[in-house]
N, C-alpha and C positions, 0 to 999 in steps of 0.2 A: 458277507451275509447276503443271500439273494432275497429280494423283497417280492412279496406277492403282488398280483395285479391290483388288488385292492389298495395295498399300501402305495404302489407307484402312482395311482391316480388320486388317492385321498390326500396324500401330503402335499403335492403341489397346489392342489385346490385350497387346502387350508392355509398355505403360505400366501396364495392369492387373496383370500378373503381378508387375512390380517393386513396385508399391504393396502388393500382397498379401504379398510376401516382407518388406517393411519393416513391415507391420502385425504379422506373426507374430513378427518379430524383437523388436519393441517389447513385445508381450504376453509373450514368453519373459523379457525383462529386467525387466518389471514384476513378474512372479511371482518372479523371482530378487532382488527388493528393491533394484533399481538407483536411482541418483539420476535426477532429472528432467533435469539437464543432460546425462547420458549419452544419453538418448533424443534430446534435441534434436541432438546432433552425431553420434551413432553411425553411422548409415548412409551419411553423406556420404563417409566414408573407406573404405567397403567397395568393393572393385574390382567385385564382382558387381553391386552397386547402381548403379555408374557407367555401366552399359549405358544408362541413362536419366539423368535429372537428378532424383533424389530430393530433394523439398523436406524442410525439418526436420519432424521428428515432433512434434507438438503433444500435450500430454497434460493431464489433470486428475485430481484425487483428491478424493473426498468433496465438500466444499462449494466447492472451488476451481472457478473458472469454466472452462468448456471452452476449448480452444485456449490453455492456458497455456504461455507459452514462457519458460523459466527463464533467468535471467542467467548469465554465465560462472562466477561463484563460488557459485551457488545450492547449498545443502546439502539441499534438499527431497528426501526419499527415500520410496520406497513401502514401507509397513510393514504387518504384519498387522493385519487389521480394517479396512482401507480398501477402498473401491470405486474402481477406477481405470479411466479411459477414455483412448484414444489415437486420433490420426488420422494417417494417413500419405498423402502424395501424391507423384506422380511425373509428369514431363513427358517425352515422347519426341517429338521433331520436332514440337512444337506440340500434341500430343495429351495431354490431362491425365487422369489417373485419380486418384480420391480415395477412400479407404476408412477405416473406423473399427472399433475393437474395444473390448471391455470386459473387465476381469479383476476377479474377486472374490477378495480376499485375506483374508476372514474365516476364522475357525478352521473353519467347516463348508464353506466354498467351496474352501479349500486351493488357491488359484491357478486355479480353474476359469475358463475363458474361454468 
């Protein structure tokens, strides 16, 4: 099926907006010292995020490799003094948007993004 110009521009932008919302949600939860598994599952249950198909939020902290996907019982939490990164992706009708963010949880950074 051939898509119109409007569809070809609207859908990737929509995917980008949802991925951005997921990235900001993750950054706020990292600053709030959430557990890694909360980030993994959090936006999938959010009705606003369901406008697209948000993929799991991957995260890392300090020396943990990028794209860490926690296990269901994982107790890893973001604590003061850590540097944390997260990536969020979303798919809308086959169009994918991927974005990343970082949070500084050091005493001088105070949750700065």
